[in-house]
C-alpha positions as CSV (number, residue, x, y, z in Angstrom):
1,X,65.2,14.5,46.2
2,X,68.7,15.9,46.1
3,X,70.6,15.0,43.0
4,X,73.5,12.5,43.3
5,X,75.5,11.2,40.3
6,X,78.2,8.7,39.7
7,X,80.3,8.0,36.6
8,X,80.2,8.8,33.0
9,X,78.4,6.4,30.7
10,X,80.2,4.8,27.8
11,X,78.9,2.1,25.5
12,X,81.0,1.7,22.4
13,X,83.5,-0.7,23.8
14,X,86.2,-2.0,21.4
15,X,86.6,-5.3,23.3
16,X,83.2,-6.2,21.8
17,X,84.7,-5.5,18.3
18,X,87.8,-7.6,19.1
19,X,85.5,-10.4,20.3
20,X,83.2,-10.4,17.3
21,X,85.4,-9.1,14.5
22,X,82.6,-6.6,13.6
23,X,83.0,-2.8,13.3
24,X,81.6,-0.5,15.9
25,X,78.9,0.6,13.4
26,X,77.4,-2.9,13.4
27,X,76.1,-2.3,17.0
28,X,75.9,1.5,17.0
29,X,74.3,4.1,14.7
30,X,77.0,6.4,16.1
31,X,78.0,5.5,19.6
32,X,76.4,5.2,22.0
33,X,73.0,4.6,20.3
34,X,72.4,1.0,19.6
35,X,71.2,-0.5,16.4
36,X,68.8,-3.4,16.2
37,X,71.8,-5.7,16.0
38,X,73.4,-4.0,19.1
39,X,70.2,-4.6,21.1
40,X,70.1,-8.2,20.1
41,X,73.8,-8.6,21.1
42,X,73.1,-7.2,24.5
43,X,69.9,-9.3,24.9
44,X,72.0,-12.4,24.1
45,X,74.3,-11.7,27.0
46,X,77.0,-9.7,25.1
47,X,77.7,-12.9,23.0
48,X,76.9,-14.0,19.5
49,X,75.6,-17.4,20.8
50,X,72.5,-18.4,19.0
51,X,72.1,-15.1,17.1
52,X,70.6,-15.8,13.7
53,X,71.9,-12.5,12.3
54,X,75.5,-13.9,12.1
55,X,77.1,-17.3,12.0
56,X,80.4,-17.7,13.9
57,X,82.7,-20.7,13.8
58,X,83.7,-21.5,17.4
59,X,87.4,-21.5,18.2
60,X,88.9,-24.6,19.8
61,X,89.1,-24.5,23.6
62,X,90.9,-26.7,26.0
63,X,88.7,-29.5,27.3
64,X,86.6,-28.3,30.2
65,X,87.0,-24.6,29.3
66,X,84.6,-22.4,27.5
67,X,86.3,-19.0,27.4
68,X,87.1,-16.3,24.9
69,X,90.6,-16.3,23.5
70,X,90.6,-12.5,23.3
71,X,91.1,-10.6,26.6
72,X,87.9,-8.5,26.8
73,X,89.7,-5.3,28.0
74,X,89.1,-1.8,26.8
75,X,89.6,1.8,28.0
76,X,88.0,5.2,27.7
77,X,89.6,8.6,28.1
78,X,87.7,12.0,28.1
79,X,89.2,15.5,27.9
80,X,86.6,18.3,28.6
81,X,86.2,22.0,28.8
82,X,83.2,23.7,30.4
83,X,82.2,27.3,30.0
84,X,79.1,28.7,31.8
85,X,77.5,32.0,30.9
86,X,78.5,33.4,34.3
87,X,81.3,32.0,36.4
88,X,80.4,30.4,39.7
89,X,81.5,32.6,42.6
90,X,85.1,32.1,43.6
91,X,85.9,29.8,40.7
92,X,87.5,30.1,37.3
93,X,85.4,29.7,34.1
94,X,86.3,27.7,31.0
95,X,87.2,24.8,33.3
96,X,89.5,22.2,31.6
97,X,89.6,18.6,32.9
98,X,92.5,16.4,31.7
99,X,91.0,13.9,32.1
100,X,87.3,14.4,33.0
101,X,87.1,10.6,33.2
102,X,89.2,7.6,32.6
103,X,87.5,4.2,32.4
104,X,88.6,0.6,32.2
105,X,86.2,-2.1,30.9
106,X,86.1,-5.8,31.2
107,X,83.5,-6.3,28.6
108,X,82.7,-9.3,26.4
109,X,81.9,-13.0,26.3
110,X,83.0,-14.8,29.5
111,X,81.6,-18.1,28.4
112,X,79.2,-19.5,25.7
113,X,76.1,-17.9,27.2
114,X,77.6,-15.4,29.7
115,X,79.0,-12.0,29.0
116,X,79.7,-8.7,30.8
117,X,79.8,-5.0,30.6
118,X,82.0,-4.1,33.6
119,X,83.3,-0.6,34.1
120,X,85.5,1.2,36.7
121,X,86.0,4.9,36.3
122,X,88.5,7.5,37.6
123,X,87.1,11.1,37.6
124,X,89.0,14.3,38.1
125,X,86.4,15.5,40.6
126,X,86.8,12.4,42.9
127,X,90.5,11.7,42.3
128,X,90.2,7.9,42.5
129,X,88.7,4.9,40.7
130,X,85.2,3.7,41.6
131,X,82.8,1.1,40.4
132,X,80.8,2.4,37.5
133,X,78.1,0.9,35.3
134,X,78.2,-2.9,35.4
135,X,75.9,-5.5,33.8
136,X,76.6,-9.2,33.8
137,X,74.2,-11.6,31.9
138,X,73.4,-15.2,31.2
139,X,71.2,-15.7,28.1
140,X,69.6,-18.6,26.3
141,X,66.6,-19.3,24.1
142,X,63.6,-21.6,23.8
143,X,60.3,-21.9,22.0
144,X,57.1,-20.5,23.6
145,X,53.7,-20.7,21.9
146,X,55.6,-21.6,18.7
147,X,57.7,-18.5,18.8
148,X,61.3,-18.0,19.9
149,X,61.9,-16.5,23.3
150,X,65.3,-15.2,24.4
151,X,65.6,-15.2,28.2
152,X,68.3,-14.6,30.7
153,X,69.5,-13.7,34.2
154,X,71.2,-10.4,35.0
155,X,73.1,-8.7,37.8
156,X,73.9,-5.0,37.7
157,X,74.5,-1.9,39.8
158,X,72.3,0.8,38.3
159,X,68.5,0.5,37.6
160,X,67.8,0.8,33.8
161,X,71.5,0.0,32.9
162,X,70.1,-3.4,31.8
163,X,67.7,-1.8,29.3
164,X,68.1,-2.3,25.5
165,X,66.9,1.1,24.3
166,X,68.3,4.6,24.5
167,X,65.4,6.3,26.1
168,X,65.6,5.3,29.7
169,X,67.9,7.2,32.2
170,X,71.1,5.1,32.2
171,X,71.5,5.3,28.4
172,X,69.5,8.4,27.6
173,X,70.3,11.6,25.8
174,X,72.6,13.5,26.0
175,X,75.0,10.6,26.8
176,X,77.8,12.8,28.0
177,X,77.7,15.9,30.2
178,X,79.9,18.3,32.3
179,X,80.6,17.6,35.9
180,X,81.8,21.2,36.4
181,X,78.6,23.1,35.5
182,X,75.8,23.6,38.1
183,X,73.0,21.0,37.9
184,X,69.4,21.1,39.1
185,X,68.9,19.9,42.7
186,X,65.9,17.7,42.0
187,X,66.0,14.3,40.4
188,X,63.9,11.1,40.5
189,X,65.2,7.9,42.1
190,X,65.2,6.3,38.7
191,X,67.3,9.0,37.1
192,X,70.7,7.9,38.3
193,X,70.2,8.5,42.1
194,X,71.1,4.9,42.9
195,X,73.8,4.4,40.2
196,X,76.7,2.5,41.5
197,X,75.3,2.3,45.0
198,X,73.1,-0.8,44.6
199,X,73.3,-4.4,43.6
200,X,70.5,-5.9,41.6
201,X,69.6,-9.4,40.4
202,X,66.8,-10.3,38.0
203,X,65.4,-12.1,35.0
204,X,64.4,-10.9,31.6
205,X,62.9,-12.3,28.3
206,X,62.1,-11.2,24.8
207,X,59.3,-13.1,23.0
208,X,59.1,-13.2,19.2
209,X,61.4,-10.2,19.0
210,X,58.5,-8.0,20.1
211,X,57.5,-8.3,23.7
212,X,60.2,-7.6,26.3
213,X,59.9,-7.9,30.1
214,X,62.4,-7.6,33.0
215,X,62.1,-7.9,36.8
216,X,65.0,-7.0,39.1
217,X,65.3,-6.5,42.8
218,X,67.9,-4.2,44.3
219,X,69.7,-3.9,47.6
220,X,72.0,-1.1,48.8
221,X,75.7,-1.9,48.1
222,X,77.5,1.2,49.5
223,X,81.2,1.7,48.4
224,X,84.0,3.3,50.5
225,X,82.3,2.5,53.8
226,X,83.1,0.0,56.6
227,X,81.3,-3.3,56.4
228,X,78.7,-3.9,57.5
229,X,77.5,-0.4,56.7
230,X,75.7,1.8,59.1
231,X,74.2,3.9,56.3
232,X,75.5,7.1,57.8
233,X,75.9,9.9,55.1
234,X,74.0,7.8,52.5
235,X,70.7,9.4,51.5
236,X,69.4,5.9,50.5
237,X,69.6,2.8,52.6
238,X,67.2,0.3,51.0
239,X,64.9,-1.5,53.4
240,X,64.5,-5.2,52.4
241,X,64.6,-5.0,48.6
242,X,63.5,-2.5,45.9
243,X,61.7,-4.0,42.9
244,X,62.3,-2.7,39.4
245,X,60.0,-3.7,36.5
246,X,60.1,-3.2,32.7
247,X,57.7,-4.0,29.9
248,X,58.2,-3.0,26.3
249,X,56.9,-3.7,22.8
250,X,59.0,-3.2,19.6
251,X,57.6,-3.2,16.1
252,X,58.7,-2.3,12.6
253,X,56.4,0.2,11.1
254,X,57.3,0.4,7.4
255,X,61.0,1.1,7.3
256,X,60.9,2.6,10.8
257,X,61.4,0.8,14.1
258,X,59.2,1.8,17.1
259,X,59.5,0.8,20.8
260,X,56.9,1.8,23.4
261,X,57.2,0.8,27.0
262,X,56.7,1.3,30.7
263,X,59.0,0.7,33.6
264,X,59.2,1.7,37.3
265,X,60.6,1.1,40.7
266,X,59.5,1.2,44.4
267,X,62.1,2.0,47.0
268,X,61.7,2.1,50.8
269,X,64.7,3.7,52.4
270,X,66.2,4.9,55.7
271,X,67.8,8.3,55.1
272,X,71.3,8.5,56.6
273,X,70.9,5.3,58.7
274,X,69.7,1.7,58.5
275,X,67.0,2.0,61.1
276,X,64.2,4.5,61.9
277,X,61.4,6.1,59.9
278,X,61.3,5.3,56.2
279,X,61.1,7.3,53.1
280,X,59.2,5.6,50.3
281,X,59.3,6.3,46.6
282,X,57.2,4.9,43.8
283,X,58.3,5.8,40.2
284,X,56.1,4.7,37.4
285,X,57.4,5.7,34.0
286,X,56.7,5.5,30.2
287,X,59.0,5.7,27.3
288,X,59.2,5.5,23.5
289,X,61.9,5.3,20.8
290,X,61.6,5.8,17.1
291,X,64.2,5.1,14.4
292,X,63.6,6.4,10.9
293,X,66.1,5.6,8.2
294,X,66.7,8.3,5.6
295,X,68.9,7.0,2.8
296,X,72.2,6.3,4.4
297,X,71.3,8.4,7.4
298,X,69.1,7.8,10.5
299,X,66.7,9.9,12.6
300,X,66.1,8.8,16.2
301,X,63.5,10.2,18.5
302,X,63.3,9.4,22.3
303,X,60.7,10.3,24.9
304,X,60.6,9.5,28.6
305,X,58.2,10.5,31.4
306,X,58.7,9.6,35.1
307,X,56.2,10.4,37.8
308,X,57.6,10.0,41.3
309,X,55.3,9.8,44.3
310,X,57.1,9.9,47.7
311,X,56.2,9.8,51.4
312,X,59.2,11.3,53.2
313,X,58.5,10.4,56.8
314,X,62.2,9.6,57.5
315,X,63.3,12.9,56.0
316,X,60.7,14.9,58.0
317,X,61.8,13.2,61.2
318,X,65.5,14.1,60.4
319,X,64.6,17.7,59.6
320,X,65.5,17.2,55.9
321,X,62.0,17.9,54.5
322,X,59.1,20.0,55.7
323,X,56.3,17.8,54.5
324,X,56.0,14.1,53.8
325,X,53.8,13.9,50.7
326,X,55.7,14.8,47.5
327,X,55.6,14.3,43.8
328,X,58.1,15.0,41.0
329,X,57.4,14.9,37.3
330,X,60.4,14.5,34.9
331,X,59.8,14.8,31.1
332,X,62.5,14.3,28.4
333,X,62.1,14.5,24.6
334,X,64.9,14.5,22.1
335,X,65.7,13.9,18.4
336,X,69.0,13.1,16.8
337,X,69.9,13.2,13.1
338,X,72.8,10.8,12.2
339,X,74.6,11.7,9.0
340,X,76.0,8.2,8.2
341,X,78.2,7.2,11.1
342,X,80.5,10.3,11.0
343,X,78.3,13.2,12.1
344,X,75.3,13.8,14.3
345,X,73.2,16.7,15.5
346,X,70.6,16.6,18.2
347,X,68.3,18.7,20.4
348,X,66.5,17.7,23.6
349,X,63.9,19.3,25.8
350,X,63.6,18.7,29.5
351,X,61.0,19.8,32.1
352,X,60.8,19.1,35.8
353,X,58.0,20.1,38.2
354,X,56.7,19.0,41.5
355,X,56.0,19.7,45.2
356,X,57.8,22.7,46.7
357,X,59.7,22.2,49.9
358,X,62.1,24.8,51.4
359,X,64.0,22.1,53.4
360,X,64.3,19.4,50.8
361,X,65.2,22.0,48.1
362,X,67.0,24.5,50.4
363,X,68.3,28.0,49.6
364,X,72.0,28.6,48.9
365,X,74.2,30.3,46.3
366,X,74.3,28.7,42.9
367,X,72.9,25.2,43.9
368,X,70.0,26.3,46.1
369,X,66.4,27.3,45.5
370,X,65.1,30.5,47.1
371,X,61.4,29.3,46.7
372,X,62.0,25.6,47.5
373,X,60.7,24.5,44.0
374,X,62.1,21.6,42.0
375,X,61.1,23.1,38.7
376,X,63.6,23.1,35.8
377,X,63.2,23.5,32.1
378,X,65.5,24.0,29.1
379,X,67.1,22.6,26.0
380,X,70.3,20.6,25.3
381,X,71.7,20.9,21.7
382,X,74.8,19.0,20.6
383,X,76.8,18.2,17.5
384,X,79.2,15.2,17.3
385,X,81.9,14.2,14.8
386,X,83.7,10.8,14.6
387,X,86.8,11.0,12.5
388,X,87.1,7.3,13.2
389,X,84.6,5.1,15.0
390,X,86.3,5.1,18.3
391,X,87.1,8.9,18.6
392,X,84.4,11.5,19.1
393,X,84.5,15.3,19.2
394,X,81.4,16.7,20.9
395,X,80.1,20.3,21.3
396,X,77.1,20.7,23.5
397,X,75.1,23.7,24.7
398,X,72.6,23.7,27.6
399,X,70.1,26.5,27.8
400,X,67.9,27.0,30.9
401,X,64.5,28.8,31.0
402,X,64.1,27.8,34.6
403,X,66.6,26.5,37.2
404,X,65.8,25.3,40.7
405,X,62.4,26.9,40.7
406,X,62.8,30.3,38.9
407,X,64.1,32.2,35.9
408,X,65.6,35.1,37.9
409,X,67.4,35.2,41.2
410,X,66.5,31.5,41.6
411,X,69.0,31.0,44.5
412,X,68.2,34.2,46.5
413,X,71.8,35.4,45.9
414,X,71.2,37.1,42.6
415,X,72.0,34.3,40.2
416,X,69.7,33.8,37.2
417,X,68.8,30.6,35.3
418,X,70.5,31.7,32.2
419,X,73.8,32.3,34.1
420,X,74.1,28.5,34.1
421,X,73.8,28.1,30.4
422,X,76.7,25.9,29.5
423,X,79.0,25.3,26.5
424,X,80.6,21.9,26.9
425,X,83.4,20.6,24.7
426,X,84.5,17.0,24.8
427,X,87.2,14.9,23.2
428,X,86.3,11.2,23.8
429,X,88.6,8.2,23.0
430,X,87.7,4.6,23.4
431,X,90.3,1.9,22.6
């Protein structure tokens, strides 16, 4: 599966602070990682309605209206510099983007039980604004078996964007990355391939603050294309609907907080059309998150495993793959130490493996694979500093042991995996 990406995730949105009167650190350990309160705020539809953790005196509204008196508007601005160990042929190195991304957010309570995280993003690479991560929720609560259940309805445009934890793809480590450095050419459907290109509607519930479940169905919702779309030039055109499921358990263990869960998705898709032979993808996954307080500091650990099984009959018929049966394994493990809410340091390990295919993972300078393998492995280390809660300075280094199937001459043009080792510097404003 060829890697497609859209947008730059951002979570610490000041319009939530304006809405609630609470500092960013109430919802974030250091942004973007959510605290238990932050997860509860999202679960409750980005509102404080019914939350036992805090009491809010409602402001008067005109009869028949139930809207926030604060405009839920925020912005994000990123300035970045990317330096690879070896420049890509014909390009400059130490590539500066001013901006890398500029986002506008309409995020906060829309009514008593309804709230949104709505993002549009301009990127230097695309040169225009496009729909980015969006999540709109209705939430309420009842009693079930004598215990409280928070339940809701959700519409969004990126599978896993609705999740509460920081170990699934939409919100996972490293949270920011370069769009100028080469990236591996294999990625699972769940790992951002459908981001911004689908519309999903579903329901979720949290029982007794422990058991969480979510079920959402997605349809393709292509942007920048005539309507109704023909699907031309889109690798994914969902046939009927693609179901996404999520089940997780969270539990305090002493002073630590643990979440373990499973999630997954099944997609049937016409490649580059809306008729013809189908590709099918089934992505079961498992994840965990551990938060360990240490004095005034916090250690977080995240793990994620996705096993993708695919049957690429459509791609074979179109000459895009040489064999139908494929699998792809994606493993991620990281740990971050938060020094209060000013400093953090983290390291993450990634490993991809799966079925080789010289057509699906074709040869080519820099981005290709000489042996048709989707294998990648390496480390991502980063350090962050927040002089104030809405400004971050980030230094990140990515090291590859293996890239697109090999350590040396992986593309058949003489480029080695270590040539793509990347130093990425980011100045990130949210206001």
